[in-house]
VEXDO-539717 format. One line per 5 residues: number of its first residue (from 1); their letters; for each residue x, y, z of C-alpha. Coordinates in steps of 0.001 Angstrom, whole numbers, plus 500000, padded with zeros to 6 digits. Example, Ala and Ser with C-alpha at 12.3 -4.5 7.8 and 13.67 -1.06 7.14 Angstrom:
REM VEXDO-539717
1> AS> 512300:495500:507800; 513670:498940:507140
END
This chain:
REM VEXDO-539717
1> MPRSV> 501906:468455:502807; 503143:465124:501964; 499599:463225:500804; 499596:461108:503847; 499570:462491:507522
6> TIDPG> 499278:459580:509971; 496599:461529:513269; 496237:459154:515956; 493072:460687:518015; 493526:459586:521318
11> AARAS> 496385:462232:521046; 495202:464917:518481; 492847:465069:521365; 494137:464675:524282; 493082:466969:527324
16> GSVSF> 496033:469848:527643; 496629:472962:528232; 498400:476012:526419; 500614:478191:528232; 502323:481148:526678
21> TPIPL> 505049:483523:527840; 504062:487371:528677; 503072:488672:525685; 504229:492319:525500; 501355:495240:524508
26> NQYDR> 502171:499137:523548; 505661:498614:524729; 507194:501370:521635; 508428:504099:522451; 511467:504788:520096
31> SISDE> 510756:507993:518645; 512023:508464:515082; 515776:510024:516731; 515614:507055:517809; 514811:505347:514438
36> LSAGG> 517459:507066:512682; 520196:506758:514708; 519469:503058:515384; 520221:502616:511796; 517455:500483:511307
41> IERDD> 515546:502905:508937; 516961:505334:506471; 515345:509526:506060; 514432:508957:502642; 512976:505838:503632
46> LLAIQ> 511070:507429:506477; 510093:510330:503745; 508439:507683:501377; 506584:506091:504591; 505219:508919:505119
51> RDMVL> 504199:510074:501508; 502596:506817:500947; 500371:507274:503614; 499426:510449:502098; 498443:509234:498910
56> LRAFE> 496640:506924:500033; 494315:509128:502553; 493984:510823:499598; 492551:507888:497170; 490018:506902:500287
61> VMLND> 488873:511001:500200; 488539:510621:496338; 486775:507253:496858; 484575:508633:499420; 483447:511975:497821
66> VKTQG> 482580:509432:494854; 480220:507575:496866; 478720:509643:498593; 478369:512469:496641; 478437:511677:493212
71> NHAGI> 482199:513291:492013; 485744:514655:492972; 487036:518019:492227; 484034:518865:489577; 484127:514787:487503
76> EYLHP> 481289:513929:487818; 481518:509965:488714; 478367:507229:489415; 479412:504717:491184; 476270:502460:492779
81> GPAHL> 478577:500268:494118; 479750:499390:497437; 482912:501119:498557; 484945:499554:501912; 487264:502623:502808
86> SIGQE> 490037:501943:505247; 490369:505861:506229; 492435:505458:508981; 494499:502556:508382; 497179:503414:505886
91> ASAVG> 500047:502796:507935; 499315:499248:507890; 498901:499175:504510; 502106:501275:504082; 504291:498984:507005
96> QAFLL> 503100:495806:505637; 504445:496576:501898; 507153:498468:502701; 509793:495408:501753; 507525:494291:498631
101> DADDH> 508843:493828:495666; 507429:493203:492330; 507474:489308:492496; 506129:489585:495882; 501811:488630:496168
106> IFGSH> 499653:490595:498198; 496069:489092:499162; 493271:491746:500550; 490272:491474:501659; 487321:493717:500724
111> RSHGE> 489505:497247:502321; 492393:496542:500460; 492872:499709:497815; 495366:500661:500851; 497195:497613:499985
116> CLAKG> 497069:497461:496545; 498575:501119:496059; 500633:500567:498939; 502138:497635:497221; 502493:499378:494192
121> LSVIE> 504269:502696:495645; 506603:499932:497264; 507943:498569:493633; 507960:501965:492498; 511160:503034:495146
126> RMDDD> 512952:499315:494304; 512542:499244:490260; 514987:500720:488424; 514551:503644:486856; 514524:501735:482675
131> TLMRL> 512650:498920:483080; 509365:501596:485626; 509675:503948:482471; 509104:500358:480233; 506066:499553:482352
136> MKSTF> 504553:502894:482173; 505394:502907:478555; 503381:499465:477607; 500702:499897:480126; 497758:500691:478191
141> DGAAL> 500249:501356:475454; 501206:504512:477433; 498161:506204:477985; 497719:506659:481319; 501864:507801:481269
146> RIVEK> 500880:510278:478685; 498338:511634:480858; 501036:513115:484363; 504123:513474:481765; 502368:516737:480987
151> DAEGS> 502765:517990:484128; 504876:515501:486171; 508600:517256:487130; 511365:515310:488676; 512992:511273:488696
156> VKDLA> 511604:508656:486818; 509949:507374:490228; 508233:511132:490145; 507133:510467:487475; 505357:506898:487933
161> IARRD> 504171:508134:491273; 502370:511318:489963; 498648:512307:489559; 497434:514481:487590; 495223:517665:489301
166> LAPA> 491647:516546:488085; 489969:520207:489324; 488959:522517:486526; 491087:525119:485719
END
């Protein structure tokens, strides 16, 4: 923004009106088949979007358990502060993060758990395996990686997304 902008108060406060062209509402009516055949999105992307929404819901449910019951999967945890859940908003968080990469910034609200998680999942999808593995090994000196490595199977990306079942054996 320039350091000085000449504003004519008479022009800025002059009477007038704003008119808009009609804004379409609730008109999206494409099926998944339509989306896939149009070439705008790939099947694997749709599956990743669904997976991310399910992961976000699982996190929110876990957080709700901690808040309301003081535990999750048998692990006691006292969290006396607020927990502003965003259950039901998974699609908006995943949708807004779908094309973000590591260099993009997000600025969440007080209900931004899902937004942060969705952005992280998006970054995992776009990051090459070597960089992702280096990041996992260097974060907390690899402590989280060592936990999920015990049970995880699949690719480096699968390992990055893995969550260890915390239920007692």
